[in-house]
Backbone as CSV, one residue per row, in Angstrom:
resi,resn,N_x,N_y,N_z,CA_x,CA_y,CA_z,C_x,C_y,C_z
1,MET,110.494,167.116,-116.257,111.536,166.286,-117.103,110.722,166.780,-118.676
2,ILE,111.584,167.144,-119.182,111.536,167.707,-120.736,111.348,166.748,-121.852
3,LEU,110.821,166.571,-122.810,111.199,165.796,-123.676,112.204,166.562,-124.827
4,GLY,113.195,166.083,-125.082,113.950,166.250,-126.029,113.458,165.813,-127.483
5,CYS,113.320,166.526,-128.467,113.250,166.379,-129.892,114.140,166.550,-131.141
6,GLY,115.375,166.775,-130.266,116.774,166.576,-131.181,116.977,165.772,-132.410
7,ASN,116.655,164.868,-132.222,116.769,163.493,-133.372,115.526,163.401,-134.419
8,PHE,114.522,164.292,-134.339,113.455,164.359,-135.053,113.811,164.729,-136.172
9,GLY,114.206,164.169,-137.207,114.034,164.172,-138.480,115.824,164.784,-138.824
10,GLY,116.749,164.271,-138.117,118.230,164.645,-137.831,118.328,163.774,-136.812
11,ILE,120.158,164.210,-136.609,120.683,163.829,-135.633,121.472,165.349,-135.166
12,GLY,120.095,166.049,-134.167,121.176,167.459,-133.864,121.034,168.236,-134.505
13,SER,121.964,169.000,-134.817,122.227,170.326,-135.620,122.916,170.008,-136.964
14,ALA,123.363,168.820,-136.808,124.635,168.335,-137.738,123.968,168.262,-139.284
15,PRO,124.331,169.300,-140.155,124.074,169.029,-141.775,123.784,167.874,-142.360
16,ALA,125.085,167.121,-141.736,125.347,165.753,-142.619,124.240,164.866,-142.387
17,PHE,123.524,164.880,-141.205,122.536,164.245,-140.957,120.914,164.588,-141.035
18,PHE,120.809,165.557,-141.744,119.480,165.959,-141.821,118.916,165.270,-142.696
19,GLY,117.334,164.436,-142.401,116.794,163.873,-142.910,116.770,161.933,-142.351
20,LEU,117.917,161.846,-141.289,117.928,160.941,-140.583,117.461,161.063,-139.318
21,GLY,117.416,160.206,-138.305,116.767,160.618,-136.852,115.476,160.028,-137.175
22,GLU,114.327,160.158,-136.390,113.125,159.829,-136.302,112.199,160.599,-137.467
23,THR,111.643,159.622,-138.079,110.695,160.309,-139.298,109.190,160.874,-138.594
24,LEU,108.298,161.499,-139.193,107.260,162.117,-138.949,106.356,161.209,-137.813
25,GLU,106.027,160.181,-138.268,105.347,159.275,-137.702,106.154,158.480,-136.625
26,GLN,107.615,158.341,-136.310,108.079,157.980,-135.181,107.925,159.082,-133.805
27,ALA,108.064,160.196,-134.518,108.284,161.492,-133.945,106.876,161.575,-133.463
28,LEU,105.961,161.613,-133.802,104.193,161.885,-133.400,104.081,160.626,-132.314
29,GLU,104.637,159.302,-132.339,104.307,158.482,-131.682,105.138,158.551,-130.112
30,LEU,106.252,159.473,-130.384,106.992,159.478,-129.178,106.287,160.895,-128.242
31,MET,105.942,161.943,-129.192,105.318,162.813,-128.195,104.176,162.214,-127.772
32,ASP,103.239,161.301,-128.326,102.102,160.674,-127.786,102.522,160.066,-126.186
33,ALA,103.666,159.347,-126.617,103.997,158.513,-125.549,104.239,159.534,-124.255
34,ALA,105.045,160.436,-124.496,105.767,161.570,-123.405,104.557,162.121,-122.790
35,TRP,103.356,162.727,-124.169,102.107,163.150,-123.300,101.490,162.390,-122.638
36,ALA,101.419,160.912,-122.741,100.542,160.260,-121.860,101.112,159.895,-120.569
37,GLU,102.096,160.029,-120.724,103.063,160.022,-119.417,103.406,160.990,-118.280
38,GLY,102.773,162.382,-119.140,102.612,163.588,-117.952,104.000,164.549,-118.466
39,ILE,104.554,164.130,-119.411,105.532,165.137,-119.864,105.154,166.245,-120.920
40,THR,104.957,167.691,-120.490,104.045,168.579,-121.060,105.173,169.743,-121.385
41,TRP,106.344,169.526,-121.316,107.206,170.319,-121.850,108.271,169.849,-122.825
42,PHE,108.330,170.482,-123.951,108.824,169.849,-125.458,109.901,170.883,-125.901
43,ASP,110.897,170.210,-125.932,112.170,170.869,-126.389,112.785,170.867,-127.858
44,THR,112.942,171.731,-128.508,113.314,171.591,-129.856,114.291,172.828,-129.889
45,ALA,114.691,173.251,-131.311,115.585,174.120,-132.002,115.216,174.333,-133.465
46,ASP,115.749,175.475,-134.060,115.166,175.626,-135.551,116.164,174.861,-136.366
47,ALA,117.447,174.733,-135.700,118.383,173.665,-136.728,118.343,172.232,-136.714
48,TYR,117.506,171.658,-135.713,117.136,170.243,-135.651,116.894,169.464,-136.773
49,GLY,117.582,168.883,-137.362,117.284,168.335,-138.823,116.931,169.578,-139.887
50,GLY,117.428,170.279,-139.899,117.217,171.415,-140.735,115.888,172.123,-140.805
51,GLY,115.111,172.078,-139.810,113.542,172.744,-139.284,112.766,171.512,-139.389
52,ARG,113.260,170.441,-139.203,112.219,169.213,-139.558,111.705,168.699,-137.606
53,SER,112.742,169.201,-137.015,111.993,169.017,-135.739,110.726,169.737,-135.685
54,GLU,111.260,171.152,-135.519,110.204,172.178,-135.251,108.923,171.672,-136.043
55,THR,108.982,171.211,-137.187,107.557,171.241,-138.153,107.181,169.470,-137.604
56,TYR,107.747,168.789,-137.116,107.174,167.561,-136.385,106.682,167.875,-135.262
57,VAL,107.431,168.852,-134.628,106.260,169.316,-133.214,105.593,169.867,-133.638
58,GLY,105.217,170.963,-134.579,104.121,171.696,-135.011,102.929,170.838,-135.818
59,GLU,103.234,169.756,-136.319,102.234,168.838,-136.596,101.451,168.041,-135.626
60,TRP,102.262,167.968,-134.832,101.569,167.481,-133.571,100.645,168.347,-132.812
61,ILE,101.148,169.397,-132.595,100.343,170.612,-132.022,99.141,170.674,-132.917
62,ARG,99.205,170.567,-134.071,98.030,170.816,-134.813,97.129,169.735,-134.786
63,SER,97.683,168.504,-134.961,96.771,167.462,-135.013,96.353,166.713,-133.413
64,ARG,97.154,166.947,-132.623,96.433,166.764,-131.143,95.607,167.757,-130.585
65,ARG,96.581,168.984,-130.690,95.843,170.480,-129.967,96.113,170.261,-128.555
66,PRO,97.050,169.925,-128.020,96.936,169.652,-126.571,96.978,170.813,-125.710
67,ASP,96.335,170.782,-124.504,95.708,171.579,-123.485,97.102,171.724,-122.404
68,GLY,97.782,172.771,-122.315,98.956,172.918,-121.390,100.370,172.551,-121.787
69,LEU,100.762,172.553,-123.185,101.913,172.311,-123.417,102.880,173.491,-123.709
70,ARG,104.104,173.272,-123.061,105.252,174.341,-123.380,106.068,174.142,-124.264
71,LEU,106.753,174.785,-124.639,107.913,174.714,-125.616,108.978,175.706,-125.513
72,THR,110.508,175.029,-125.820,111.264,175.637,-125.577,111.651,175.563,-127.264
73,THR,112.390,176.340,-127.894,113.163,176.439,-128.925,114.635,177.061,-128.890
74,LYS,115.521,177.038,-130.034,116.746,177.794,-129.703,117.138,178.226,-130.931
75,THR,118.155,179.053,-131.408,118.720,179.720,-132.436,120.500,179.244,-132.187
76,PHE,120.849,179.379,-133.332,122.440,179.984,-133.473,122.912,179.337,-134.420
77,ASN,122.736,177.818,-134.763,123.254,176.878,-135.591,122.667,176.972,-136.985
78,PRO,123.593,177.111,-138.304,123.142,176.672,-139.638,121.705,175.898,-140.037
79,MET,120.714,176.645,-140.637,119.938,175.736,-140.781,119.747,174.764,-141.972
80,ALA,121.228,175.027,-142.664,121.760,173.906,-143.935,123.059,174.439,-144.317
81,GLU,123.790,172.983,-144.776,125.075,173.388,-145.330,125.662,174.545,-146.127
82,GLY,126.310,175.509,-145.304,126.791,176.835,-145.922,125.787,178.152,-145.294
83,ASP,124.791,177.733,-144.523,123.494,178.788,-144.396,124.500,179.696,-143.493
84,ASP,123.877,180.674,-142.951,124.505,181.920,-141.943,124.247,181.136,-140.655
85,ARG,124.898,181.274,-139.692,124.596,181.238,-138.033,124.977,182.460,-137.478
86,GLY,124.400,182.082,-135.919,124.971,183.392,-134.864,123.557,183.443,-134.444
87,LEU,123.926,184.898,-133.649,122.994,185.570,-132.844,122.998,187.102,-133.183
88,SER,123.634,187.393,-134.269,122.797,188.891,-134.567,121.201,189.281,-134.670
89,PRO,121.122,190.296,-134.259,119.653,190.713,-134.076,118.810,190.475,-135.129
90,ALA,119.196,190.594,-136.218,118.323,190.820,-137.418,118.178,189.218,-137.673
91,ARG,119.386,188.219,-137.551,119.143,186.785,-137.312,118.047,186.338,-136.591
92,VAL,118.432,186.997,-135.101,117.371,186.338,-134.247,116.067,186.493,-134.750
93,ARG,115.578,187.687,-134.960,113.973,188.420,-135.928,113.762,187.271,-136.462
94,ARG,114.615,186.772,-137.358,114.423,186.279,-138.595,113.788,185.069,-138.187
95,GLN,114.690,184.328,-137.599,114.747,182.800,-136.949,113.106,182.722,-135.938
96,ILE,113.043,183.531,-135.248,112.205,183.657,-134.380,110.655,183.331,-135.315
97,GLU,110.709,184.440,-136.071,109.674,184.463,-136.860,109.488,183.030,-137.754
98,SER,110.441,182.389,-138.161,110.147,180.855,-138.789,110.004,179.621,-137.854
99,SER,110.523,179.990,-136.816,110.574,178.588,-135.500,108.828,179.069,-135.479
100,LEU,108.593,180.007,-134.875,107.091,179.668,-134.809,105.988,179.555,-136.007
101,GLN,106.380,179.979,-137.302,105.706,179.319,-138.335,106.020,177.854,-138.261
102,ARG,106.930,177.089,-137.989,106.953,175.575,-138.177,105.876,175.122,-137.102
103,LEU,106.299,175.841,-135.846,105.724,175.213,-134.625,104.193,175.175,-135.204
104,GLY,103.673,176.507,-135.675,102.331,177.047,-135.440,101.427,177.398,-134.394
105,VAL,102.114,178.031,-133.847,102.181,178.986,-132.470,102.605,180.146,-132.239
106,GLU,101.853,181.323,-131.452,102.075,182.449,-131.800,103.412,182.650,-130.834
107,ARG,103.588,181.902,-129.751,104.629,182.330,-128.630,105.533,181.026,-128.304
108,VAL,106.510,180.736,-128.010,107.388,180.085,-127.253,107.584,180.113,-125.819
109,ASP,107.370,179.277,-125.206,107.650,179.516,-123.711,109.301,179.948,-123.058
110,LEU,110.166,179.566,-123.865,111.330,179.824,-123.167,112.490,179.572,-125.012
111,TYR,113.085,180.843,-125.158,114.048,180.849,-126.167,115.753,180.804,-126.037
112,LEU,116.068,179.891,-126.377,117.637,180.025,-125.603,118.667,180.292,-127.130
113,ALA,119.413,180.944,-126.750,120.945,180.720,-127.446,121.423,179.751,-127.489
114,HIS,121.451,178.697,-128.862,122.017,177.515,-128.557,123.424,177.010,-128.517
115,ALA,124.204,178.660,-128.811,125.601,178.515,-128.186,126.068,179.943,-128.189
116,TRP,127.119,180.194,-127.750,127.915,181.632,-127.661,128.195,181.954,-129.053
117,ASP,127.874,183.681,-129.115,128.511,184.003,-130.069,129.555,185.064,-129.863
118,PRO,130.678,184.779,-129.944,131.744,185.757,-129.978,131.850,186.741,-130.799
119,ASP,130.962,186.585,-132.080,130.874,187.976,-133.003,130.114,188.990,-132.294
120,VAL,129.316,188.810,-131.366,128.058,189.525,-131.088,127.919,189.995,-129.310
121,PRO,127.898,190.955,-129.284,128.404,191.600,-127.929,126.865,190.720,-127.286
122,VAL,126.838,190.040,-125.822,125.902,189.710,-125.215,124.908,190.468,-125.028
123,ALA,125.276,191.773,-124.508,123.970,192.737,-124.734,122.895,193.128,-125.591
124,GLU,123.716,192.805,-126.866,123.043,193.117,-128.163,122.076,191.714,-128.231
125,VAL,122.473,190.600,-127.999,121.691,189.369,-127.762,120.456,189.627,-126.663
126,ALA,120.936,190.077,-125.715,119.965,190.259,-124.761,118.934,191.501,-125.358
127,GLY,119.288,192.522,-125.906,118.124,193.394,-126.231,117.238,192.575,-127.418
128,VAL,117.947,191.930,-128.150,116.557,191.429,-129.096,115.982,190.277,-128.759
129,PHE,116.369,189.443,-127.515,115.437,188.566,-126.445,114.585,189.561,-126.190
130,ASP,114.847,190.605,-125.476,113.815,191.394,-124.414,113.112,191.842,-125.735
131,GLU,113.044,192.101,-126.682,112.144,192.821,-127.954,111.378,191.703,-128.182
132,LEU,111.740,190.416,-128.102,110.432,189.325,-128.539,109.785,189.130,-127.165
133,VAL,110.409,189.511,-125.855,109.634,189.059,-125.057,108.628,189.972,-124.918
134,ALA,108.724,191.349,-125.225,108.062,192.563,-125.317,106.653,192.358,-126.284
135,ALA,107.077,191.710,-127.377,106.269,191.662,-128.471,105.431,190.270,-128.284
136,GLY,105.321,189.445,-126.973,104.827,188.237,-126.701,105.144,187.587,-127.411
137,LYS,106.635,187.270,-128.621,106.570,186.210,-128.761,107.324,184.926,-128.320
138,VAL,107.945,185.320,-127.025,108.827,184.665,-126.273,108.637,185.027,-124.913
139,GLY,108.329,183.942,-123.824,108.080,184.114,-122.585,109.167,184.635,-121.800
140,ALA,110.529,183.842,-121.932,111.750,183.861,-121.211,112.788,183.722,-122.304
141,TYR,114.107,183.921,-121.952,114.911,183.407,-122.877,116.165,183.032,-121.773
142,GLY,116.998,182.384,-122.392,118.358,181.914,-121.542,119.445,181.458,-122.741
143,LEU,120.236,180.606,-122.450,121.604,180.509,-122.788,121.662,178.921,-122.890
144,SER,122.530,178.208,-123.984,122.673,176.990,-123.823,124.323,176.659,-124.410
145,ASN,125.199,175.545,-123.848,126.295,175.234,-123.871,127.124,176.320,-123.778
146,VAL,127.744,177.354,-122.442,128.141,178.322,-122.052,129.158,177.861,-120.925
147,ASP,130.074,178.664,-121.239,130.924,178.369,-119.567,130.442,179.535,-118.560
148,GLY,131.488,179.330,-117.408,130.892,180.321,-116.363,131.150,181.963,-116.446
149,ARG,132.311,182.060,-117.242,132.612,183.214,-117.482,131.626,184.112,-118.619
150,GLN,131.103,183.394,-119.338,130.051,183.911,-120.458,128.848,183.639,-119.503
151,LEU,128.400,183.243,-118.864,127.440,183.199,-118.008,127.295,184.170,-117.415
152,ARG,128.410,184.491,-116.387,128.885,185.963,-115.743,128.155,186.957,-116.202
153,GLU,128.691,187.303,-117.773,128.982,188.177,-118.863,127.528,188.399,-118.625
154,ALA,126.708,187.275,-119.493,125.712,187.546,-119.800,124.521,188.087,-118.767
155,LEU,124.646,187.401,-117.589,124.026,187.744,-116.674,124.003,189.681,-116.078
156,GLY,125.049,190.191,-116.573,125.646,191.715,-116.256,124.819,192.488,-117.591
157,ALA,124.224,191.477,-118.506,123.657,192.440,-119.634,122.377,192.368,-119.955
158,GLY,121.685,191.150,-119.230,120.338,190.905,-119.494,119.926,190.046,-118.761
159,SER,118.329,189.830,-118.809,117.345,188.906,-117.670,117.585,187.368,-118.315
160,PHE,118.742,187.071,-118.636,118.474,185.532,-118.544,118.060,184.801,-117.527
161,ALA,116.793,183.632,-117.865,116.131,183.271,-117.051,117.120,181.837,-117.315
162,ALA,117.565,180.999,-117.904,117.368,179.671,-117.969,119.334,179.288,-118.381
163,VAL,119.633,178.128,-118.151,120.548,177.829,-118.815,120.346,176.309,-119.041
164,GLN,120.892,176.000,-120.217,120.739,174.355,-120.623,122.311,174.070,-121.107
165,ASN,122.678,172.774,-120.119,123.953,172.490,-120.819,123.943,170.714,-120.435
166,SER,124.941,170.059,-120.700,125.605,168.918,-120.884,125.665,168.814,-119.200
167,TYR,125.317,167.663,-118.830,125.846,167.464,-117.186,125.392,165.680,-117.181
168,SER,126.344,164.844,-116.963,126.233,163.706,-116.438,127.049,163.010,-115.590
169,LEU,127.287,161.827,-114.953,128.063,161.519,-114.367,129.277,161.022,-115.340
170,LEU,129.225,161.242,-116.130,130.683,161.229,-117.334,131.096,162.751,-117.652
171,ASP,129.902,163.787,-117.460,130.406,165.324,-117.554,130.278,166.463,-116.679
172,ARG,131.063,166.382,-115.493,130.984,166.783,-114.731,131.736,168.801,-114.549
173,GLY,131.415,169.180,-115.474,132.205,170.606,-115.577,131.185,171.488,-114.912
174,VAL,130.041,171.435,-115.284,128.956,172.533,-114.781,129.109,172.656,-112.993
175,GLU,129.617,171.694,-112.346,129.344,171.752,-111.068,130.402,172.487,-110.202
176,ASP,131.402,173.039,-110.867,132.482,174.089,-110.269,131.731,175.380,-110.625
177,GLU,131.292,176.110,-111.901,131.139,177.357,-111.739,129.214,177.393,-112.099
178,ILE,129.031,176.761,-113.350,127.456,177.157,-113.393,126.720,176.706,-112.485
179,LEU,126.289,175.611,-111.909,125.139,175.393,-110.827,125.499,176.025,-109.708
180,PRO,126.609,176.389,-109.148,126.528,177.066,-108.067,126.089,178.413,-108.482
181,LEU,126.209,179.146,-109.742,125.944,180.476,-110.057,124.571,180.434,-110.358
182,CYS,123.776,179.124,-111.282,122.353,178.931,-111.475,121.375,179.012,-110.165
183,THR,122.146,178.458,-109.101,121.416,178.264,-107.876,121.739,179.921,-107.286
184,GLU,122.724,180.548,-107.058,122.584,181.743,-106.572,121.778,183.216,-107.172
185,ARG,121.691,182.901,-108.598,120.920,183.768,-109.389,119.756,183.115,-109.633
186,ARG,119.256,182.202,-109.204,117.798,181.259,-109.692,117.648,181.539,-110.824
187,LEU,118.493,180.463,-111.609,118.418,180.118,-112.763,117.809,178.884,-113.148
188,TRP,116.829,178.691,-114.029,116.289,176.987,-114.279,117.559,176.419,-114.928
189,PHE,118.099,175.455,-114.420,119.308,174.368,-115.048,118.809,173.656,-115.503
190,GLN,118.571,173.341,-116.792,118.575,172.064,-117.535,119.280,171.303,-118.228
191,VAL,119.483,170.252,-117.978,120.226,169.387,-118.467,120.280,168.515,-120.032
192,HIS,121.205,169.084,-120.697,120.876,167.806,-121.768,121.945,166.885,-121.645
193,SER,122.014,165.937,-122.638,122.869,164.701,-122.519,123.028,164.311,-121.235
194,PRO,121.831,163.890,-121.206,122.325,163.296,-119.706,122.602,161.475,-119.639
195,LEU,122.705,161.043,-120.772,123.511,159.916,-121.139,124.838,159.691,-121.765
196,MET,125.431,161.047,-122.140,126.589,161.050,-122.912,126.502,160.462,-123.746
197,GLY,126.027,160.661,-124.812,125.828,160.145,-126.014,125.482,158.749,-126.286
198,GLY,124.923,158.066,-125.153,124.567,156.712,-124.917,125.494,156.212,-124.090
199,TRP,126.809,156.508,-123.604,127.692,155.634,-122.895,127.370,155.211,-121.535
200,LEU,126.100,156.168,-121.011,125.536,155.461,-119.608,124.761,154.677,-120.060
201,THR,124.465,154.273,-120.840,123.775,152.827,-120.949,124.005,151.808,-120.859
202,GLY,125.692,151.594,-121.084,126.325,150.351,-121.144,126.153,149.782,-122.437
203,LYS,125.900,150.511,-123.730,126.050,150.105,-125.082,127.006,149.943,-125.286
204,TYR,128.213,150.427,-125.163,129.736,150.701,-125.533,130.832,150.091,-124.718
205,ARG,131.134,148.593,-125.431,131.770,147.985,-124.474,133.461,147.956,-124.778
206,ARG,134.088,147.448,-123.891,135.197,147.267,-123.663,135.721,145.927,-124.886
207,ASP,136.433,146.808,-126.130,137.084,145.700,-126.897,136.110,145.131,-127.807
208,SER,134.552,146.140,-128.031,133.934,145.508,-129.056,133.207,146.738,-129.541
209,PRO,132.915,146.488,-131.086,132.807,147.605,-131.737,131.679,148.156,-131.445
210,ALA,131.251,149.348,-131.737,130.244,150.394,-131.219,129.030,149.772,-132.170
211,PRO,127.720,149.920,-131.745,126.506,149.145,-132.352,126.249,150.165,-133.850
212,GLU,125.925,149.645,-134.834,125.878,150.067,-136.013,124.621,151.347,-135.658
213,ARG,124.782,152.455,-136.218,124.431,154.036,-136.293,123.950,154.761,-134.780
214,SER,124.963,154.087,-133.932,124.984,154.670,-132.571,125.704,156.019,-133.037
215,ARG,125.894,156.988,-132.067,126.736,158.178,-131.577,128.105,158.016,-132.122
216,MET,128.426,156.364,-131.658,129.950,156.635,-131.674,130.024,155.821,-132.994
217,THR,129.256,155.875,-133.963,129.524,155.304,-135.480,128.756,156.486,-136.263
218,LEU,128.402,157.467,-135.682,127.985,158.373,-136.966,128.500,159.924,-136.456
219,ARG,128.862,160.117,-135.093,129.711,161.349,-134.869,130.414,161.039,-133.507
220,SER,131.513,160.483,-133.634,132.251,159.921,-132.329,132.958,160.687,-131.534
221,ALA,133.337,162.321,-132.573,134.429,163.172,-131.745,134.092,163.568,-130.338
222,PRO,132.994,164.028,-130.247,132.984,164.179,-128.872,133.127,163.348,-127.651
223,TYR,132.991,162.030,-127.879,132.889,161.107,-127.219,134.026,160.488,-126.806
224,GLU,135.212,160.407,-127.999,136.478,159.637,-128.261,137.159,159.340,-126.951
225,HIS,137.121,161.056,-126.222,138.112,160.605,-124.980,137.354,159.844,-123.814
226,LEU,135.995,159.004,-124.033,135.645,158.122,-123.153,136.203,156.494,-123.493
227,ARG,137.059,156.579,-124.308,137.085,155.214,-124.676,138.646,155.037,-123.887
228,ASN,138.475,154.554,-122.578,139.377,154.115,-121.797,139.070,153.371,-120.625
229,ASP,140.415,152.599,-119.985,139.690,151.584,-119.051,138.666,152.456,-117.558
230,ARG,139.454,153.603,-117.238,138.643,154.074,-116.162,137.125,154.406,-116.392
231,VAL,137.010,154.633,-117.622,135.296,154.795,-118.008,134.979,153.618,-117.883
232,TYR,135.473,152.615,-118.679,134.457,150.978,-119.012,134.844,150.663,-117.347
233,ASP,135.481,150.821,-116.468,135.403,150.361,-115.298,134.381,151.068,-114.685
234,ALA,134.203,152.201,-114.715,133.104,153.082,-113.804,131.379,152.442,-114.565
235,ILE,131.404,152.511,-115.481,130.149,152.097,-116.056,130.182,150.571,-116.016
236,GLU,131.080,149.782,-115.790,130.500,148.139,-115.216,130.570,148.188,-113.641
237,GLY,130.768,149.184,-113.268,130.611,149.451,-111.658,129.066,149.897,-111.383
238,LEU,128.671,150.302,-112.472,127.200,151.221,-112.260,126.715,149.469,-112.955
239,GLU,126.788,149.046,-113.737,125.691,148.194,-114.245,125.540,147.006,-113.224
240,ARG,126.700,146.876,-112.128,126.548,146.093,-111.136,125.645,146.074,-110.297
241,ARG,124.895,147.641,-110.148,123.964,147.812,-109.049,122.881,148.264,-109.707
242,GLY,122.532,147.993,-111.042,121.425,147.603,-111.855,121.363,148.155,-112.916
243,ASP,119.940,148.887,-113.614,120.006,149.224,-114.819,120.635,150.684,-114.893
244,PRO,122.182,150.887,-115.804,122.555,151.675,-115.701,122.020,152.988,-116.277
245,THR,121.022,152.710,-117.319,120.430,154.011,-117.983,119.458,154.573,-116.489
246,THR,118.954,153.966,-116.024,118.056,154.498,-114.871,118.867,155.197,-113.357
247,LEU,119.603,154.495,-113.519,120.576,155.015,-112.207,121.335,156.391,-112.965
248,ALA,121.740,156.732,-114.241,122.379,157.366,-114.597,121.273,158.712,-114.471
249,PHE,120.096,158.109,-114.984,118.661,159.478,-114.925,118.660,159.762,-112.964
250,ALA,118.732,158.799,-112.518,118.415,158.748,-111.220,119.536,159.726,-109.963
251,TRP,120.519,159.653,-110.732,121.677,160.234,-110.114,121.326,161.737,-110.706
252,LEU,121.024,162.148,-111.553,120.570,163.689,-111.868,119.409,164.209,-111.190
253,LEU,118.415,163.191,-111.510,117.079,163.580,-110.547,117.304,163.459,-109.126
254,GLY,118.340,163.224,-108.277,118.445,163.316,-107.225,118.566,165.012,-106.376
255,ASP,119.238,165.606,-107.741,119.605,166.988,-107.270,118.765,167.935,-107.782
256,GLU,118.165,168.515,-106.568,116.922,169.140,-106.560,117.167,170.599,-107.642
257,ARG,118.190,171.051,-107.934,118.839,172.062,-108.847,118.260,172.028,-110.358
258,VAL,117.989,170.656,-110.781,118.372,170.235,-112.080,117.269,170.091,-112.526
259,SER,116.582,170.121,-113.948,115.353,169.537,-114.724,116.294,168.869,-116.040
260,VAL,115.687,167.844,-116.581,116.363,166.737,-117.239,115.537,167.051,-118.439
261,VAL,116.253,167.264,-119.679,115.875,166.831,-121.326,116.272,165.684,-121.535
262,VAL,115.157,164.824,-121.676,115.357,163.573,-122.171,115.067,163.178,-123.571
263,GLY,116.001,162.539,-124.345,115.690,162.309,-125.962,115.458,160.833,-126.320
264,PRO,114.533,160.473,-126.229,114.118,158.925,-126.023,114.433,158.682,-127.776
265,ARG,114.550,157.496,-128.045,114.440,157.204,-129.823,113.323,156.682,-130.329
266,ARG,112.777,155.765,-129.007,111.386,155.206,-128.958,110.961,155.305,-127.550
267,ALA,109.482,155.170,-127.854,108.652,155.183,-126.719,108.886,154.400,-125.468
268,GLU,109.644,153.010,-125.722,109.919,152.101,-124.535,111.319,152.883,-123.901
269,HIS,111.794,153.902,-124.752,113.496,154.608,-123.754,112.554,155.554,-123.038
270,LEU,111.594,155.794,-122.874,110.987,156.446,-121.751,111.137,155.726,-120.224
271,GLU,110.872,154.781,-120.498,110.740,153.848,-119.186,111.590,154.055,-118.044
272,PRO,113.278,154.050,-118.384,113.966,154.069,-117.299,113.908,155.815,-116.703
273,ALA,113.727,156.709,-117.444,113.634,157.754,-116.936,112.123,158.114,-116.251
274,LEU,111.405,157.243,-116.392,110.437,157.605,-115.559,110.385,156.916,-114.142
275,ALA,111.060,155.843,-114.414,111.593,155.191,-113.226,112.427,155.744,-112.284
276,ALA,113.245,156.278,-112.835,114.166,157.396,-111.987,113.647,158.563,-111.487
277,LEU,112.242,158.882,-112.199,111.825,160.179,-111.661,110.787,159.896,-110.389
278,ALA,110.619,158.431,-110.583,109.278,157.725,-109.250,110.700,157.341,-108.351
279,ASN,111.757,157.450,-108.260,112.808,156.942,-107.190,114.167,157.292,-107.706
280,PRO,114.087,158.748,-107.474,115.616,159.596,-107.376,116.588,159.393,-106.527
281,LEU,117.684,159.052,-106.752,118.764,158.534,-105.675,119.001,159.572,-104.519
282,ALA,118.839,158.697,-103.115,118.899,159.286,-101.880,120.683,160.181,-101.964
283,PRO,120.498,161.217,-100.995,121.812,161.573,-101.131,123.108,160.787,-100.835
284,ASP,122.921,160.094,-99.883,124.029,159.208,-99.700,124.276,158.265,-100.866
285,GLU,123.557,157.187,-101.906,123.565,157.073,-102.597,124.094,157.706,-103.946
286,ARG,123.789,159.019,-104.263,124.281,159.983,-104.981,125.452,160.044,-104.948
287,ASP,125.944,160.555,-103.589,127.673,161.312,-103.183,128.338,159.766,-103.472
288,THR,127.754,158.268,-103.401,128.749,157.280,-103.986,128.935,157.246,-104.965
289,LEU,127.896,157.662,-105.899,127.932,157.004,-107.535,129.130,158.408,-108.216
290,SER,128.766,159.829,-107.086,129.644,160.964,-107.914,131.137,160.630,-107.357
291,ALA,131.389,159.620,-106.385,132.941,160.226,-105.998,133.603,158.337,-107.161
292,GLU,132.609,157.601,-107.813,133.140,156.300,-108.407,133.319,157.252,-109.560
293,PHE,132.515,158.044,-110.150,132.813,158.460,-111.433,133.753,160.104,-111.801
294,ARG,134.320,160.251,-110.449,135.190,161.535,-110.373,136.307,161.469,-111.305
295,LEU,136.658,160.224,-111.033,138.025,160.078,-111.600,138.177,160.207,-113.180
296,VAL,137.204,159.864,-114.035,136.882,159.432,-115.339,137.604,160.764,-115.787
297,PRO,138.039,160.882,-117.323,138.775,161.973,-117.620,137.401,163.004,-118.297
298,GLU,138.136,164.168,-118.473,137.161,165.262,-119.088,137.346,165.598,-120.293
299,SER,136.499,166.091,-121.587,136.720,166.308,-122.395,137.785,167.169,-122.712
């Protein structure tokens, strides 16, 4: 299990929400709680909170001096409103240096292209990532938020070792191409958005307003397709089986092909993920849940 730090100092990479999310003190508390539970891999990105996430992780490293911490960071998105974006070699070189400075480390274990850049040939992206590996600044590199065609193209161009995409009971798109390809090529597949913006916690109710400051009030566009009776029916069925958050994590953790990036907002939010890690679903239980959610609409 991996600690996702995307809400430290912002809400993901959206410039409109830089400065929101967890404060430094709250982020330090979350990292302390995760570390105490044996979570030793932290995931961040240069643009999370406009650099605040990396800075907060760096402060935790400097103040705690943890032995055995592993780090992922990413690049693609702009660091501020109107700033440049993308994966041009010059920008990647600049961004890794700024990431290492904010984190206070000489090397990150995994460096991800946070999105596909249609304006830069993937061979150029692989080339600059290989350069960073050779320089000792990056241990391995991979891709995030890609489709099957893009992943196949990338694998023909470089030594991409990992993929991080959205995957959950409510987002099954990776099952067709991405997961089988990762298995075939022995890529590390990491899940982001395991709770689909909070939908799988059961906090969004039929005919009720979304909770204040939730994803559905801050940036609902990626999830609007879920506002329908089939989704509500499936989630209510999940609730009848037990705690929906725990079951959503257990469904993922029952698949040996995946690792899960969890993004708790408070220390107690780790508890369902840890409970699921201790008790992943058996194959027949997982198959039953898969079938119940198979008919929900895709984005």
